[in-house]
mmJSON file of the N, C-alpha and C atoms, coordinates in Angstrom:
{"data_MODEL":{"atom_site":{
"group_PDB":["ATOM","ATOM","ATOM","ATOM","ATOM","ATOM","ATOM","ATOM","ATOM","ATOM","ATOM","ATOM","ATOM","ATOM","ATOM","ATOM","ATOM","ATOM","ATOM","ATOM","ATOM","ATOM","ATOM","ATOM","ATOM","ATOM","ATOM","ATOM","ATOM","ATOM","ATOM","ATOM","ATOM","ATOM","ATOM","ATOM","ATOM","ATOM","ATOM","ATOM","ATOM","ATOM","ATOM","ATOM","ATOM","ATOM","ATOM","ATOM","ATOM","ATOM","ATOM","ATOM","ATOM","ATOM","ATOM","ATOM","ATOM","ATOM","ATOM","ATOM","ATOM","ATOM","ATOM","ATOM","ATOM","ATOM","ATOM","ATOM","ATOM","ATOM","ATOM","ATOM","ATOM","ATOM","ATOM","ATOM","ATOM","ATOM","ATOM","ATOM","ATOM","ATOM","ATOM","ATOM","ATOM","ATOM","ATOM","ATOM","ATOM","ATOM","ATOM","ATOM","ATOM","ATOM","ATOM","ATOM","ATOM","ATOM","ATOM","ATOM","ATOM","ATOM","ATOM","ATOM","ATOM","ATOM","ATOM","ATOM","ATOM","ATOM","ATOM","ATOM","ATOM","ATOM","ATOM","ATOM","ATOM","ATOM","ATOM","ATOM","ATOM","ATOM","ATOM","ATOM","ATOM","ATOM","ATOM","ATOM","ATOM","ATOM","ATOM","ATOM","ATOM","ATOM","ATOM","ATOM","ATOM","ATOM","ATOM","ATOM","ATOM","ATOM","ATOM","ATOM","ATOM","ATOM","ATOM","ATOM","ATOM","ATOM","ATOM","ATOM","ATOM","ATOM","ATOM","ATOM","ATOM","ATOM","ATOM","ATOM","ATOM","ATOM","ATOM","ATOM","ATOM","ATOM","ATOM","ATOM","ATOM","ATOM","ATOM","ATOM","ATOM","ATOM","ATOM","ATOM","ATOM","ATOM","ATOM","ATOM","ATOM","ATOM","ATOM","ATOM","ATOM","ATOM","ATOM","ATOM","ATOM","ATOM","ATOM","ATOM","ATOM","ATOM","ATOM","ATOM","ATOM","ATOM","ATOM","ATOM","ATOM","ATOM","ATOM","ATOM","ATOM","ATOM","ATOM"],
"id":[1,2,3,4,5,6,7,8,9,10,11,12,13,14,15,16,17,18,19,20,21,22,23,24,25,26,27,28,29,30,31,32,33,34,35,36,37,38,39,40,41,42,43,44,45,46,47,48,49,50,51,52,53,54,55,56,57,58,59,60,61,62,63,64,65,66,67,68,69,70,71,72,73,74,75,76,77,78,79,80,81,82,83,84,85,86,87,88,89,90,91,92,93,94,95,96,97,98,99,100,101,102,103,104,105,106,107,108,109,110,111,112,113,114,115,116,117,118,119,120,121,122,123,124,125,126,127,128,129,130,131,132,133,134,135,136,137,138,139,140,141,142,143,144,145,146,147,148,149,150,151,152,153,154,155,156,157,158,159,160,161,162,163,164,165,166,167,168,169,170,171,172,173,174,175,176,177,178,179,180,181,182,183,184,185,186,187,188,189,190,191,192,193,194,195,196,197,198,199,200,201,202,203,204,205,206,207],
"type_symbol":["N","C","C","N","C","C","N","C","C","N","C","C","N","C","C","N","C","C","N","C","C","N","C","C","N","C","C","N","C","C","N","C","C","N","C","C","N","C","C","N","C","C","N","C","C","N","C","C","N","C","C","N","C","C","N","C","C","N","C","C","N","C","C","N","C","C","N","C","C","N","C","C","N","C","C","N","C","C","N","C","C","N","C","C","N","C","C","N","C","C","N","C","C","N","C","C","N","C","C","N","C","C","N","C","C","N","C","C","N","C","C","N","C","C","N","C","C","N","C","C","N","C","C","N","C","C","N","C","C","N","C","C","N","C","C","N","C","C","N","C","C","N","C","C","N","C","C","N","C","C","N","C","C","N","C","C","N","C","C","N","C","C","N","C","C","N","C","C","N","C","C","N","C","C","N","C","C","N","C","C","N","C","C","N","C","C","N","C","C","N","C","C","N","C","C","N","C","C","N","C","C","N","C","C","N","C","C"],
"label_atom_id":["N","CA","C","N","CA","C","N","CA","C","N","CA","C","N","CA","C","N","CA","C","N","CA","C","N","CA","C","N","CA","C","N","CA","C","N","CA","C","N","CA","C","N","CA","C","N","CA","C","N","CA","C","N","CA","C","N","CA","C","N","CA","C","N","CA","C","N","CA","C","N","CA","C","N","CA","C","N","CA","C","N","CA","C","N","CA","C","N","CA","C","N","CA","C","N","CA","C","N","CA","C","N","CA","C","N","CA","C","N","CA","C","N","CA","C","N","CA","C","N","CA","C","N","CA","C","N","CA","C","N","CA","C","N","CA","C","N","CA","C","N","CA","C","N","CA","C","N","CA","C","N","CA","C","N","CA","C","N","CA","C","N","CA","C","N","CA","C","N","CA","C","N","CA","C","N","CA","C","N","CA","C","N","CA","C","N","CA","C","N","CA","C","N","CA","C","N","CA","C","N","CA","C","N","CA","C","N","CA","C","N","CA","C","N","CA","C","N","CA","C","N","CA","C","N","CA","C","N","CA","C","N","CA","C","N","CA","C","N","CA","C"],
"label_alt_id":[null,null,null,null,null,null,null,null,null,null,null,null,null,null,null,null,null,null,null,null,null,null,null,null,null,null,null,null,null,null,null,null,null,null,null,null,null,null,null,null,null,null,null,null,null,null,null,null,null,null,null,null,null,null,null,null,null,null,null,null,null,null,null,null,null,null,null,null,null,null,null,null,null,null,null,null,null,null,null,null,null,null,null,null,null,null,null,null,null,null,null,null,null,null,null,null,null,null,null,null,null,null,null,null,null,null,null,null,null,null,null,null,null,null,null,null,null,null,null,null,null,null,null,null,null,null,null,null,null,null,null,null,null,null,null,null,null,null,null,null,null,null,null,null,null,null,null,null,null,null,null,null,null,null,null,null,null,null,null,null,null,null,null,null,null,null,null,null,null,null,null,null,null,null,null,null,null,null,null,null,null,null,null,null,null,null,null,null,null,null,null,null,null,null,null,null,null,null,null,null,null,null,null,null,null,null,null],
"label_comp_id":["UNK","UNK","UNK","UNK","UNK","UNK","UNK","UNK","UNK","UNK","UNK","UNK","UNK","UNK","UNK","UNK","UNK","UNK","UNK","UNK","UNK","UNK","UNK","UNK","UNK","UNK","UNK","UNK","UNK","UNK","UNK","UNK","UNK","UNK","UNK","UNK","UNK","UNK","UNK","UNK","UNK","UNK","UNK","UNK","UNK","UNK","UNK","UNK","UNK","UNK","UNK","UNK","UNK","UNK","UNK","UNK","UNK","UNK","UNK","UNK","UNK","UNK","UNK","UNK","UNK","UNK","UNK","UNK","UNK","UNK","UNK","UNK","UNK","UNK","UNK","UNK","UNK","UNK","UNK","UNK","UNK","UNK","UNK","UNK","UNK","UNK","UNK","UNK","UNK","UNK","UNK","UNK","UNK","UNK","UNK","UNK","UNK","UNK","UNK","UNK","UNK","UNK","UNK","UNK","UNK","UNK","UNK","UNK","UNK","UNK","UNK","UNK","UNK","UNK","UNK","UNK","UNK","UNK","UNK","UNK","UNK","UNK","UNK","UNK","UNK","UNK","UNK","UNK","UNK","UNK","UNK","UNK","UNK","UNK","UNK","UNK","UNK","UNK","UNK","UNK","UNK","UNK","UNK","UNK","UNK","UNK","UNK","UNK","UNK","UNK","UNK","UNK","UNK","UNK","UNK","UNK","UNK","UNK","UNK","UNK","UNK","UNK","UNK","UNK","UNK","UNK","UNK","UNK","UNK","UNK","UNK","UNK","UNK","UNK","UNK","UNK","UNK","UNK","UNK","UNK","UNK","UNK","UNK","UNK","UNK","UNK","UNK","UNK","UNK","UNK","UNK","UNK","UNK","UNK","UNK","UNK","UNK","UNK","UNK","UNK","UNK","UNK","UNK","UNK","UNK","UNK","UNK"],
"label_asym_id":["A","A","A","A","A","A","A","A","A","A","A","A","A","A","A","A","A","A","A","A","A","A","A","A","A","A","A","A","A","A","A","A","A","A","A","A","A","A","A","A","A","A","A","A","A","A","A","A","A","A","A","A","A","A","A","A","A","A","A","A","A","A","A","A","A","A","A","A","A","A","A","A","A","A","A","A","A","A","A","A","A","A","A","A","A","A","A","A","A","A","A","A","A","A","A","A","A","A","A","A","A","A","A","A","A","A","A","A","A","A","A","A","A","A","A","A","A","A","A","A","A","A","A","A","A","A","A","A","A","A","A","A","A","A","A","A","A","A","A","A","A","A","A","A","A","A","A","A","A","A","A","A","A","A","A","A","A","A","A","A","A","A","A","A","A","A","A","A","A","A","A","A","A","A","A","A","A","A","A","A","A","A","A","A","A","A","A","A","A","A","A","A","A","A","A","A","A","A","A","A","A","A","A","A","A","A","A"],
"label_entity_id":["1","1","1","1","1","1","1","1","1","1","1","1","1","1","1","1","1","1","1","1","1","1","1","1","1","1","1","1","1","1","1","1","1","1","1","1","1","1","1","1","1","1","1","1","1","1","1","1","1","1","1","1","1","1","1","1","1","1","1","1","1","1","1","1","1","1","1","1","1","1","1","1","1","1","1","1","1","1","1","1","1","1","1","1","1","1","1","1","1","1","1","1","1","1","1","1","1","1","1","1","1","1","1","1","1","1","1","1","1","1","1","1","1","1","1","1","1","1","1","1","1","1","1","1","1","1","1","1","1","1","1","1","1","1","1","1","1","1","1","1","1","1","1","1","1","1","1","1","1","1","1","1","1","1","1","1","1","1","1","1","1","1","1","1","1","1","1","1","1","1","1","1","1","1","1","1","1","1","1","1","1","1","1","1","1","1","1","1","1","1","1","1","1","1","1","1","1","1","1","1","1","1","1","1","1","1","1"],
"label_seq_id":[1,1,1,2,2,2,3,3,3,4,4,4,5,5,5,6,6,6,7,7,7,8,8,8,9,9,9,10,10,10,11,11,11,12,12,12,13,13,13,14,14,14,15,15,15,16,16,16,17,17,17,18,18,18,19,19,19,20,20,20,21,21,21,22,22,22,23,23,23,24,24,24,25,25,25,26,26,26,27,27,27,28,28,28,29,29,29,30,30,30,31,31,31,32,32,32,33,33,33,34,34,34,35,35,35,36,36,36,37,37,37,38,38,38,39,39,39,40,40,40,41,41,41,42,42,42,43,43,43,44,44,44,45,45,45,46,46,46,47,47,47,48,48,48,49,49,49,50,50,50,51,51,51,52,52,52,53,53,53,54,54,54,55,55,55,56,56,56,57,57,57,58,58,58,59,59,59,60,60,60,61,61,61,62,62,62,63,63,63,64,64,64,65,65,65,66,66,66,67,67,67,68,68,68,69,69,69],
"pdbx_PDB_ins_code":[null,null,null,null,null,null,null,null,null,null,null,null,null,null,null,null,null,null,null,null,null,null,null,null,null,null,null,null,null,null,null,null,null,null,null,null,null,null,null,null,null,null,null,null,null,null,null,null,null,null,null,null,null,null,null,null,null,null,null,null,null,null,null,null,null,null,null,null,null,null,null,null,null,null,null,null,null,null,null,null,null,null,null,null,null,null,null,null,null,null,null,null,null,null,null,null,null,null,null,null,null,null,null,null,null,null,null,null,null,null,null,null,null,null,null,null,null,null,null,null,null,null,null,null,null,null,null,null,null,null,null,null,null,null,null,null,null,null,null,null,null,null,null,null,null,null,null,null,null,null,null,null,null,null,null,null,null,null,null,null,null,null,null,null,null,null,null,null,null,null,null,null,null,null,null,null,null,null,null,null,null,null,null,null,null,null,null,null,null,null,null,null,null,null,null,null,null,null,null,null,null,null,null,null,null,null,null],
"Cartn_x":[-21.897,-23.01,-23.998,-25.729,-26.185,-26.974,-27.446,-28.064,-29.365,-29.569,-31.169,-31.418,-31.141,-31.198,-31.208,-30.68,-30.06,-29.425,-29.427,-28.155,-27.727,-27.853,-26.518,-26.88,-25.495,-25.536,-25.066,-25.744,-24.842,-23.752,-22.497,-21.559,-20.848,-20.844,-20.247,-19.006,-18.564,-17.452,-16.566,-16.197,-15.539,-14.068,-13.778,-12.602,-11.98,-10.61,-10.294,-9.41,-9.296,-9.162,-8.328,-6.908,-6.637,-6.496,-7.336,-7.775,-9.447,-10.189,-11.736,-11.944,-13.416,-13.995,-15.01,-15.099,-16.396,-16.786,-18.136,-18.07,-18.888,-19.407,-19.181,-20.282,-21.657,-22.197,-22.036,-21.876,-21.567,-22.56,-22.879,-23.812,-22.919,-22.628,-21.62,-22.744,-22.52,-23.326,-22.935,-23.787,-24.227,-23.222,-23.258,-22.646,-20.963,-20.298,-18.641,-18.812,-19.453,-19.676,-19.004,-20.201,-20.365,-19.258,-18.302,-17.208,-16.116,-16.002,-14.793,-15.158,-14.338,-14.232,-14.231,-13.52,-13.477,-14.286,-14.994,-15.084,-14.447,-13.047,-11.884,-11.243,-11.584,-10.87,-11.379,-12.898,-13.66,-13.847,-13.312,-13.302,-12.064,-10.54,-9.529,-9.398,-9.706,-9.649,-10.79,-11.951,-13.11,-13.082,-13.022,-13.156,-14.509,-15.82,-17.219,-17.253,-16.758,-16.164,-15.575,-13.581,-13.017,-13.614,-14.619,-15.334,-16.019,-16.484,-18.176,-16.971,-15.981,-15.235,-14.063,-13.562,-12.108,-11.803,-11.305,-11.25,-9.707,-9.439,-8.724,-8.557,-7.609,-6.933,-6.183,-5.642,-4.85,-5.577,-6.51,-7.096,-8.888,-8.862,-10.062,-10.117,-10.618,-10.148,-11.772,-12.854,-13.871,-14.25,-15.287,-16.398,-17.228,-18.452,-19.531,-20.097,-21.315,-22.352,-23.583,-24.865,-25.469,-26.974,-27.368,-28.908,-29.602,-30.589,-32.101,-33.348,-34.147,-35.134,-36.09],
"Cartn_y":[-8.828,-8.433,-9.187,-8.485,-9.507,-8.589,-9.146,-8.774,-9.444,-9.996,-10.098,-10.653,-11.775,-12.133,-11.21,-9.945,-9.156,-10.409,-10.26,-10.589,-9.532,-8.49,-7.475,-6.242,-5.825,-4.252,-3.445,-2.208,-1.482,-0.645,-0.243,0.48,1.564,2.735,4.02,4.049,4.391,4.405,6.015,6.694,8.204,8.138,8.657,9.145,10.238,10.12,11.621,11.938,12.582,13.409,14.402,14.679,16.267,16.664,16.397,17.795,17.788,16.734,16.645,15.739,15.79,14.003,13.683,12.462,12.384,10.741,10.513,9.176,8.258,6.939,6.067,4.357,4.883,3.523,1.771,0.944,-0.539,-0.83,-2.104,-3.643,-4.338,-5.244,-5.731,-7.295,-8.81,-9.743,-9.595,-9.703,-9.668,-11.253,-12.158,-12.841,-12.992,-12.464,-11.737,-10.649,-9.688,-8.773,-9.505,-10.556,-11.524,-12.439,-12.311,-13.23,-12.684,-11.368,-10.846,-9.703,-9.701,-8.42,-7.231,-6.788,-5.406,-5.254,-4.2,-3.926,-3.696,-3.001,-3.433,-4.239,-5.065,-6.337,-7.337,-6.455,-7.438,-6.489,-5.419,-5.206,-5.236,-5.502,-5.883,-7.523,-8.245,-9.864,-10.395,-10.321,-10.852,-11.26,-12.866,-12.934,-12.395,-12.659,-12.033,-10.764,-9.927,-8.714,-7.809,-8.555,-8.376,-8.774,-9.393,-10.655,-8.904,-8.484,-6.999,-5.905,-5.158,-4.316,-3.687,-3.032,-2.695,-1.822,-1.523,-0.347,0.178,0.509,1.98,2.252,1.543,1.781,2.949,3.393,4.419,5.821,6.018,7.267,6.949,5.795,5.654,5.999,7.268,7.641,7.473,6.446,6.2,5.173,4.25,3.173,2.912,2.627,2.623,1.755,0.848,0.381,1.486,1.65,2.087,1.719,2.465,1.761,1.89,1.427,1.107,1.794,2.955,3.435,2.674],
"Cartn_z":[17.905,17.136,16.391,17.028,16.567,15.746,14.322,13.571,12.908,13.853,13.457,12.442,11.766,10.774,9.386,9.579,8.286,7.42,6.464,5.265,4.868,5.151,4.558,5.402,5.841,7.108,5.758,5.73,5.272,6.043,5.494,5.973,5.338,6.482,5.627,5.692,4.817,4.836,4.245,5.514,5.215,4.466,2.983,3.258,2.67,3.062,2.958,1.641,0.776,-0.289,-0.791,-0.531,-0.294,0.324,1.82,2.951,2.143,1.975,1.184,1.705,2.496,2.687,2.102,2.061,1.206,1.686,2.057,2.017,1.03,1.103,0.498,1.181,0.688,1.455,0.776,1.18,0.598,1.394,0.975,1.352,1.985,2.974,3.925,3.961,3.469,4.281,5.55,6.541,8.139,8.286,7.476,8.087,8.032,7.013,7.25,8.468,8.528,9.402,10.965,11.233,12.131,13.307,11.974,11.581,11.812,12.417,12.765,13.972,14.732,15.84,15.653,14.892,14.03,12.298,12.598,11.189,9.918,10.729,9.864,9.293,10.475,9.782,8.97,9.086,8.117,6.761,6.857,5.462,4.281,5.414,5.181,4.513,5.256,5.392,4.606,5.365,4.421,2.719,2.649,0.982,0.908,1.397,0.77,0.56,1.192,0.899,0.364,-0.062,-1.205,-2.829,-2.071,-3.699,-4.358,-3.397,-3.898,-3.929,-3.244,-3.075,-2.892,-3.442,-3.149,-2.269,-0.707,0.068,0.724,-0.247,0.062,0.984,1.959,3.265,4.137,3.128,3.626,2.888,2.481,2.354,3.707,4.168,4.942,6.305,6.931,7.834,9.06,8.748,9.546,8.874,9.366,8.929,10.221,10.079,11.128,9.808,10.871,10.426,10.26,9.447,9.168,10.0,10.863,11.297,10.177,10.013,8.549,9.502,8.972,9.751,9.323],
"occupancy":[1.0,1.0,1.0,1.0,1.0,1.0,1.0,1.0,1.0,1.0,1.0,1.0,1.0,1.0,1.0,1.0,1.0,1.0,1.0,1.0,1.0,1.0,1.0,1.0,1.0,1.0,1.0,1.0,1.0,1.0,1.0,1.0,1.0,1.0,1.0,1.0,1.0,1.0,1.0,1.0,1.0,1.0,1.0,1.0,1.0,1.0,1.0,1.0,1.0,1.0,1.0,1.0,1.0,1.0,1.0,1.0,1.0,1.0,1.0,1.0,1.0,1.0,1.0,1.0,1.0,1.0,1.0,1.0,1.0,1.0,1.0,1.0,1.0,1.0,1.0,1.0,1.0,1.0,1.0,1.0,1.0,1.0,1.0,1.0,1.0,1.0,1.0,1.0,1.0,1.0,1.0,1.0,1.0,1.0,1.0,1.0,1.0,1.0,1.0,1.0,1.0,1.0,1.0,1.0,1.0,1.0,1.0,1.0,1.0,1.0,1.0,1.0,1.0,1.0,1.0,1.0,1.0,1.0,1.0,1.0,1.0,1.0,1.0,1.0,1.0,1.0,1.0,1.0,1.0,1.0,1.0,1.0,1.0,1.0,1.0,1.0,1.0,1.0,1.0,1.0,1.0,1.0,1.0,1.0,1.0,1.0,1.0,1.0,1.0,1.0,1.0,1.0,1.0,1.0,1.0,1.0,1.0,1.0,1.0,1.0,1.0,1.0,1.0,1.0,1.0,1.0,1.0,1.0,1.0,1.0,1.0,1.0,1.0,1.0,1.0,1.0,1.0,1.0,1.0,1.0,1.0,1.0,1.0,1.0,1.0,1.0,1.0,1.0,1.0,1.0,1.0,1.0,1.0,1.0,1.0,1.0,1.0,1.0,1.0,1.0,1.0,1.0,1.0,1.0,1.0,1.0,1.0],
"B_iso_or_equiv":[0.0,0.0,0.0,0.0,0.0,0.0,0.0,0.0,0.0,0.0,0.0,0.0,0.0,0.0,0.0,0.0,0.0,0.0,0.0,0.0,0.0,0.0,0.0,0.0,0.0,0.0,0.0,0.0,0.0,0.0,0.0,0.0,0.0,0.0,0.0,0.0,0.0,0.0,0.0,0.0,0.0,0.0,0.0,0.0,0.0,0.0,0.0,0.0,0.0,0.0,0.0,0.0,0.0,0.0,0.0,0.0,0.0,0.0,0.0,0.0,0.0,0.0,0.0,0.0,0.0,0.0,0.0,0.0,0.0,0.0,0.0,0.0,0.0,0.0,0.0,0.0,0.0,0.0,0.0,0.0,0.0,0.0,0.0,0.0,0.0,0.0,0.0,0.0,0.0,0.0,0.0,0.0,0.0,0.0,0.0,0.0,0.0,0.0,0.0,0.0,0.0,0.0,0.0,0.0,0.0,0.0,0.0,0.0,0.0,0.0,0.0,0.0,0.0,0.0,0.0,0.0,0.0,0.0,0.0,0.0,0.0,0.0,0.0,0.0,0.0,0.0,0.0,0.0,0.0,0.0,0.0,0.0,0.0,0.0,0.0,0.0,0.0,0.0,0.0,0.0,0.0,0.0,0.0,0.0,0.0,0.0,0.0,0.0,0.0,0.0,0.0,0.0,0.0,0.0,0.0,0.0,0.0,0.0,0.0,0.0,0.0,0.0,0.0,0.0,0.0,0.0,0.0,0.0,0.0,0.0,0.0,0.0,0.0,0.0,0.0,0.0,0.0,0.0,0.0,0.0,0.0,0.0,0.0,0.0,0.0,0.0,0.0,0.0,0.0,0.0,0.0,0.0,0.0,0.0,0.0,0.0,0.0,0.0,0.0,0.0,0.0,0.0,0.0,0.0,0.0,0.0,0.0],
"pdbx_formal_charge":[null,null,null,null,null,null,null,null,null,null,null,null,null,null,null,null,null,null,null,null,null,null,null,null,null,null,null,null,null,null,null,null,null,null,null,null,null,null,null,null,null,null,null,null,null,null,null,null,null,null,null,null,null,null,null,null,null,null,null,null,null,null,null,null,null,null,null,null,null,null,null,null,null,null,null,null,null,null,null,null,null,null,null,null,null,null,null,null,null,null,null,null,null,null,null,null,null,null,null,null,null,null,null,null,null,null,null,null,null,null,null,null,null,null,null,null,null,null,null,null,null,null,null,null,null,null,null,null,null,null,null,null,null,null,null,null,null,null,null,null,null,null,null,null,null,null,null,null,null,null,null,null,null,null,null,null,null,null,null,null,null,null,null,null,null,null,null,null,null,null,null,null,null,null,null,null,null,null,null,null,null,null,null,null,null,null,null,null,null,null,null,null,null,null,null,null,null,null,null,null,null,null,null,null,null,null,null],
"auth_seq_id":[1,1,1,2,2,2,3,3,3,4,4,4,5,5,5,6,6,6,7,7,7,8,8,8,9,9,9,10,10,10,11,11,11,12,12,12,13,13,13,14,14,14,15,15,15,16,16,16,17,17,17,18,18,18,19,19,19,20,20,20,21,21,21,22,22,22,23,23,23,24,24,24,25,25,25,26,26,26,27,27,27,28,28,28,29,29,29,30,30,30,31,31,31,32,32,32,33,33,33,34,34,34,35,35,35,36,36,36,37,37,37,38,38,38,39,39,39,40,40,40,41,41,41,42,42,42,43,43,43,44,44,44,45,45,45,46,46,46,47,47,47,48,48,48,49,49,49,50,50,50,51,51,51,52,52,52,53,53,53,54,54,54,55,55,55,56,56,56,57,57,57,58,58,58,59,59,59,60,60,60,61,61,61,62,62,62,63,63,63,64,64,64,65,65,65,66,66,66,67,67,67,68,68,68,69,69,69],
"auth_comp_id":["UNK","UNK","UNK","UNK","UNK","UNK","UNK","UNK","UNK","UNK","UNK","UNK","UNK","UNK","UNK","UNK","UNK","UNK","UNK","UNK","UNK","UNK","UNK","UNK","UNK","UNK","UNK","UNK","UNK","UNK","UNK","UNK","UNK","UNK","UNK","UNK","UNK","UNK","UNK","UNK","UNK","UNK","UNK","UNK","UNK","UNK","UNK","UNK","UNK","UNK","UNK","UNK","UNK","UNK","UNK","UNK","UNK","UNK","UNK","UNK","UNK","UNK","UNK","UNK","UNK","UNK","UNK","UNK","UNK","UNK","UNK","UNK","UNK","UNK","UNK","UNK","UNK","UNK","UNK","UNK","UNK","UNK","UNK","UNK","UNK","UNK","UNK","UNK","UNK","UNK","UNK","UNK","UNK","UNK","UNK","UNK","UNK","UNK","UNK","UNK","UNK","UNK","UNK","UNK","UNK","UNK","UNK","UNK","UNK","UNK","UNK","UNK","UNK","UNK","UNK","UNK","UNK","UNK","UNK","UNK","UNK","UNK","UNK","UNK","UNK","UNK","UNK","UNK","UNK","UNK","UNK","UNK","UNK","UNK","UNK","UNK","UNK","UNK","UNK","UNK","UNK","UNK","UNK","UNK","UNK","UNK","UNK","UNK","UNK","UNK","UNK","UNK","UNK","UNK","UNK","UNK","UNK","UNK","UNK","UNK","UNK","UNK","UNK","UNK","UNK","UNK","UNK","UNK","UNK","UNK","UNK","UNK","UNK","UNK","UNK","UNK","UNK","UNK","UNK","UNK","UNK","UNK","UNK","UNK","UNK","UNK","UNK","UNK","UNK","UNK","UNK","UNK","UNK","UNK","UNK","UNK","UNK","UNK","UNK","UNK","UNK","UNK","UNK","UNK","UNK","UNK","UNK"],
"auth_asym_id":["A","A","A","A","A","A","A","A","A","A","A","A","A","A","A","A","A","A","A","A","A","A","A","A","A","A","A","A","A","A","A","A","A","A","A","A","A","A","A","A","A","A","A","A","A","A","A","A","A","A","A","A","A","A","A","A","A","A","A","A","A","A","A","A","A","A","A","A","A","A","A","A","A","A","A","A","A","A","A","A","A","A","A","A","A","A","A","A","A","A","A","A","A","A","A","A","A","A","A","A","A","A","A","A","A","A","A","A","A","A","A","A","A","A","A","A","A","A","A","A","A","A","A","A","A","A","A","A","A","A","A","A","A","A","A","A","A","A","A","A","A","A","A","A","A","A","A","A","A","A","A","A","A","A","A","A","A","A","A","A","A","A","A","A","A","A","A","A","A","A","A","A","A","A","A","A","A","A","A","A","A","A","A","A","A","A","A","A","A","A","A","A","A","A","A","A","A","A","A","A","A","A","A","A","A","A","A"],
"auth_atom_id":["N","CA","C","N","CA","C","N","CA","C","N","CA","C","N","CA","C","N","CA","C","N","CA","C","N","CA","C","N","CA","C","N","CA","C","N","CA","C","N","CA","C","N","CA","C","N","CA","C","N","CA","C","N","CA","C","N","CA","C","N","CA","C","N","CA","C","N","CA","C","N","CA","C","N","CA","C","N","CA","C","N","CA","C","N","CA","C","N","CA","C","N","CA","C","N","CA","C","N","CA","C","N","CA","C","N","CA","C","N","CA","C","N","CA","C","N","CA","C","N","CA","C","N","CA","C","N","CA","C","N","CA","C","N","CA","C","N","CA","C","N","CA","C","N","CA","C","N","CA","C","N","CA","C","N","CA","C","N","CA","C","N","CA","C","N","CA","C","N","CA","C","N","CA","C","N","CA","C","N","CA","C","N","CA","C","N","CA","C","N","CA","C","N","CA","C","N","CA","C","N","CA","C","N","CA","C","N","CA","C","N","CA","C","N","CA","C","N","CA","C","N","CA","C","N","CA","C","N","CA","C","N","CA","C","N","CA","C","N","CA","C"],
"pdbx_PDB_model_num":[1,1,1,1,1,1,1,1,1,1,1,1,1,1,1,1,1,1,1,1,1,1,1,1,1,1,1,1,1,1,1,1,1,1,1,1,1,1,1,1,1,1,1,1,1,1,1,1,1,1,1,1,1,1,1,1,1,1,1,1,1,1,1,1,1,1,1,1,1,1,1,1,1,1,1,1,1,1,1,1,1,1,1,1,1,1,1,1,1,1,1,1,1,1,1,1,1,1,1,1,1,1,1,1,1,1,1,1,1,1,1,1,1,1,1,1,1,1,1,1,1,1,1,1,1,1,1,1,1,1,1,1,1,1,1,1,1,1,1,1,1,1,1,1,1,1,1,1,1,1,1,1,1,1,1,1,1,1,1,1,1,1,1,1,1,1,1,1,1,1,1,1,1,1,1,1,1,1,1,1,1,1,1,1,1,1,1,1,1,1,1,1,1,1,1,1,1,1,1,1,1,1,1,1,1,1,1]
}}}
């Protein structure tokens, strides 16, 4: 994934909770994202990401990068 010199990338996380869906947007260091083949691996394993945010992967149903306009 070429991130063209960006320092951070916006990632939208979609969670399910009791049948209701909601989303949160987080900023992930671009270098952490580039170091992993899959976004889920970055969210679960990257020390840089884990230091910033806890992701409840049991409730996570989707995660994707958001293009800025």
